[in-house]
C-alpha positions in Angstrom: 183.6 37.7 137.1 180.0 38.9 137.0 178.3 40.0 133.8 175.0 39.2 132.1 175.3 36.3 129.6 178.6 35.0 130.9 179.3 31.6 132.3 182.6 30.6 133.9 183.6 26.9 133.6 185.6 26.5 136.8 186.6 22.8 136.2 188.5 23.5 133.0 192.0 21.9 133.1 194.3 24.5 131.6 197.9 24.4 130.4 200.7 25.4 132.7 200.4 29.2 132.2 196.6 29.6 132.1 193.9 30.2 134.7 191.8 27.3 135.9 188.6 28.6 134.3 187.2 29.1 130.8 184.6 31.9 130.0 181.6 31.3 127.7 179.4 34.1 126.5 175.8 34.0 125.4 175.5 36.6 122.6 172.9 36.9 119.8 171.6 33.4 120.4 175.1 31.9 120.3 177.5 30.6 122.9 180.8 32.2 122.1 184.3 31.2 123.3 187.5 32.9 122.2 190.2 30.5 121.0 188.6 27.2 122.4 190.9 24.2 122.6 189.7 20.6 122.2 188.6 20.3 125.8 186.4 23.4 125.6 184.9 22.4 122.3 184.0 19.0 123.9 182.2 20.9 126.7 180.5 23.1 124.2 179.3 20.0 122.4 177.7 18.7 125.6 176.0 22.0 126.1 174.8 22.0 122.5 173.2 18.6 122.9 170.9 19.9 125.7 169.9 22.8 123.4 169.5 20.7 120.3 172.2 22.8 118.7 175.6 22.3 117.0 179.1 23.6 117.7 180.4 25.6 114.7 183.7 27.4 114.3 184.4 30.8 112.8 185.2 29.3 109.4 182.0 27.3 109.2 183.4 24.0 110.5 181.4 21.8 112.8 182.8 20.0 115.9 181.7 16.7 117.3 181.6 14.9 120.6 185.4 14.6 120.7 186.0 18.4 120.0 187.4 17.6 116.6 
């Protein structure tokens, strides 16, 4: 997959019926992931740390190191 602003996390460990990759998009100053699970939210938290940012859900909730 090749597109400006997209990052593919190839080491994501998916469930039985999913691909072994997760896509993250850079859009409007945000990193966006559709339907992130706990593992993806943990990865997003690590990325946010290097950007001095936070991980926030659609409903305004914030996620921590553990993805919760």
